[in-house]
Phi, psi and omega in degrees: 000155183294135178282352181268008181297139177284356183262162171286176180255134176263124179255113176274101190255128173284121182278351185085184190275348181153308177297118184297339180286353178268002173295142179289158177299319178300317179298319180295319180296320180291320177299323180294336180259358190297135171273337179200149179235129175245117191229158175281163183293323186272005175294134180301126181303335179297332179291327179294337179289345179283341179278154178304141182305328183280349182286123178299147176246132177241116178270114182237021188272187183260148169218132179053039175081003181246139179266131179297322178228136174299157182306319181297324180286326175297315180297318178297322178297317179297319178297316179296316182294331178292342176273349186245340185226156178273325182236109180248117179260115174264098187270114186244138179301142179067235178245136183302332185257010177244097181052032182245003182059022177295325179298318180296318180292321179296320178296321178296321178294317178301315182296331180271359180076024182266128176296142178213161176220142177259124178246105184301155175227171179277118181282149183295334179296344174256311187290317181297322177295316180299318180291338178269358181077030179242109178288140180294319176230157180199134183302128179088347181243317182206117179255005179210164178217144180234130177252126180221163171265163184303322182287344181290334180274090182223159179305321181296314181291324178296323177296324182285334186252007182305131179103350177260175183302337179303319183252335182293326179095011180260015175222167178277135177247126178242122184250116175274149171054042182246003186299322184294339179228040185299315181298317179294321180298313180299315180296320181291324178293322178294316177296330181282350176130348178287142178292140176300336181271005178299129177302141181215154179213152170242124179252118182258138179051052183305129178075355174279162177303329182270017180304138173227148177232126176252127181242152179185216175242169179302326180285330186255347191298325181295315180294319180295321179293319178296318180296328179279356179056044176291130182222343184282182175301130188219158174239142170260131178239128181233127177151165183298337181297337180300328181295342179283349181302325180301330180262334189252354179299119187242354189235123179299143179233157176286158174083000000 
C-alpha cells in the first residue's frame, strides 16, 4: 500500500490459538505500538495487556455462535479508526486467513484505500494438535492434511470430493467449528468412505491451561465427547495420527 496515505495502517494480526506465548514477535511489537485494538472474543485477554493502557479496545468477536458486529460493520469500524489512529491492530484468533474472514476485511480495507498488513498467526488446527501430542502428519500414517469447517462435511461436499484424502482416509482431517453437529459429521464421514474404526479426537480449549482431549474412533467420538460434557471451542481430528497421542502426549490436561 502507498506510504503517502493520509490514513493509519490496519494490521490484521493473528493472535494464535490461545496460549499468549504463541503470539509472534511481530504481533507483540505491533500491540505495543497500537493506538487502538479491535479484537475477537476468544483472543486471550493477556494479549490485550500488551497494548498501551490508553489504547481503546473494541470487542467484535463471537460468543455462543453470535457475532457482536456483522462483518460489514467490523470493516466499517476499521475504516473509521484508520482515520483517527496511525496503528490499528485487528487482533484475530489463530491466523487471519484461516477461517478468520481476514480476507474479507482486507478486501474492504483495500476498497476504502486504507493501508493494511497481514501478520500471520499460529492456527489452532496445528497448535491444539501439537499440545495434545497429535502430529498433523507422520511418515507412514499421514502424508497430507485437510482443514475444513463443520458445515463443509456434508453429503453434497463428500460426493464432490470422493477419491481424495478427505474421504479416502489416508490423510489427517481437522474440522473447525464442528462440535454442534459432531454426530452428523462422524456419520457423514463414515458414509463417505472413512472406516468407523478410524482414530478420532476432540481437543477442547486447545493450548489453554484448561485444554482437554477426548479420544476414540470415528464411530464412538460423538458419544464420548457428549459424555465428557465438552462445551468449549473445540476441534475434531480424524486420522491414524491420533493413535500416536498415547506415546506423544507431553502436557498434563484436566479431566
